[in-house]
C-alpha positions in Angstrom: 0.0 0.0 0.0 1.3 3.4 -1.0 1.9 6.2 1.5 -0.4 9.2 1.6 1.7 12.3 0.6 -0.9 15.1 0.6 -4.5 15.9 1.6 -6.0 19.2 0.4 -9.5 20.6 0.0 -10.1 22.0 -3.5 -13.5 23.6 -3.8 -16.0 21.1 -2.6 -13.7 18.1 -3.0 -11.0 16.4 -0.9 -7.9 15.7 -3.0 -5.6 12.9 -1.8 -2.2 12.2 -3.4 -0.3 9.0 -2.8 3.3 8.1 -3.1 2.7 5.8 -6.1 1.1 8.7 -8.1 -2.5 7.7 -7.4 -4.8 10.7 -6.8 -8.3 10.6 -5.5 -10.9 13.4 -5.6 -13.9 12.9 -3.4 -16.9 15.3 -2.9 -17.1 16.5 0.7 -20.9 16.0 0.9 -20.4 12.3 -0.2 -17.6 11.8 2.3 -19.8 13.1 5.2 -22.8 11.0 4.2 -20.4 8.0 3.9 -18.8 8.5 7.3 -17.9 5.0 8.5 -18.4 5.6 12.2 -21.0 3.6 14.2 -23.0 6.7 15.0 -23.5 7.3 11.2 -23.6 3.7 9.8 -25.0 1.9 12.8 -23.6 -1.1 14.6 -24.8 -4.7 15.1 -27.0 -5.6 18.0 -26.8 -8.9 19.9 -28.6 -10.7 17.0 -26.3 -9.2 14.3 -28.9 -6.8 13.0 -27.6 -3.4 12.0 -30.1 -0.5 12.5 -28.9 2.5 10.6 -29.5 5.8 12.3 -31.2 8.6 10.5 -28.6 11.2 9.7 -29.6 14.9 10.3 -26.6 16.8 8.8 -26.9 20.6 8.8 -25.1 22.9 6.4 -22.0 23.1 8.6 -21.7 19.3 8.6 -20.4 19.4 5.0 -17.6 21.9 5.8 -14.3 20.2 6.5 -12.2 21.9 9.1 -9.1 19.6 9.1 -7.9 16.1 8.6 -5.3 14.0 10.3 -3.5 11.0 9.0 -3.9 7.9 11.3 -1.0 5.5 11.0 -0.3 4.5 7.5 -3.8 3.4 6.7 -6.5 6.0 7.3 -7.5 9.7 7.7 -9.8 11.2 10.3 -11.9 14.1 9.1 -13.1 16.9 11.4 -16.3 18.6 10.3 -17.4 22.1 11.2 -20.4 20.8 13.2 -18.0 18.9 15.6 -18.4 15.4 14.1 -15.0 13.6 13.9 -15.4 10.0 14.9 -15.1 8.3 11.5 -11.8 6.8 10.4 -11.7 6.6 6.6 -9.2 3.9 5.6 -7.4 4.4 2.3 -9.1 1.3 0.9 -12.5 2.7 1.8 -11.7 6.0 0.2 -10.6 4.1 -3.0 -13.9 2.2 -3.0 -15.8 5.5 -2.6 -13.9 7.1 -5.4 -14.9 4.3 -7.8 -18.7 4.8 -7.2 -20.6 6.3 -10.0 
């Protein structure tokens, strides 16, 4: 897996540049809606059922304040509404970038 070299907000997208030359461009609104944390995506109950919470994201929830690289495998995004619990692995970001 290639090392992340740079993360930058360009307009309404998050741009990521990797050591191997790969570049990803992801819309900020899509990233927020795809937040992988349990509060956004739900978590399994004792029977394995996942109940997805209804997300109420205000306008500030799509404004990215900062990002931090976590180890060599993920980034953590900090949104203007205070949400920051999702860890976006590089593999997850690649999958998101290939969605239509």
